[in-house]
N, C-alpha and C positions, 0 to 999 in steps of 0.2 A: 505495500500499500504506500502509495505516494503521497505526501501532505504539502499543502502550500504554502509558502515561507511568508508571513505577515513582515519579515523583520530580516533584512540581509546586510549583515555587518561590514561585510565586506566590501559591499557597492556604497555603504554608509563611509567606511575609510576612505576609497578611493575619491569619491565627491566631495569630503574634507580636505583632503590632500590637493587637490585640483584647487579648489576655493583657495587656499594658504597659498599656492604657486601664483595662483592668479593675483594676490593683493600683494606679494613681496615681490612681484616682478619686478626687476631694475633697479630691483635695492644693490649695498654694496652689503657683503659680507658682516662687518659691522651692526649694520641697520636692520639686516633682518637677524640678528642676534638679540638686538634690542625690540624687535616687531616679536619674535617668540616669545622673549620675557615678557613682553608687556601683555600677549595674550594669556599667561599662563599667571602672572600678576594679580588678574581682572577676573581667574575664572574660581568660582566661588569652591572647588574640590582641590585644585591644584594648586590655589595659593598658599593652602598651610604648609605644602608638601614643600614648597619654593622658598617660603617663611623659614623652615625648619633646617632646611639645606643651609640658608646664609645664615643662621644663629649657630651651626654647629661646625662650620669652617672647615669639615672635611671633607665636602667634595663642592667643586665651584660650577656655577652655571655661569656662564660668559657673561659680565655683567657690561654694560652697556658702555661706551669709553665717553 
C-alpha cells in the first residue's frame, strides 16, 4: 500500500536553500556570514544555540567583521 505524503522535508529543504541562495546572491563571503548569522540570531529556536556558542567561547560561528 502506498501512502500520499502531505509533507516532503527534502522538497522543503531545497526550496529554503534556493530562497537563501537567491537572497544572498552577489554578496561577499563576509556579507554572507553576516547574513547567515543574522538569520540565526532572529530565529526563535536557533538564537539560543548561537547565544550559547558565543557564551561558551569553545566554538566560533564567524562574526561579522
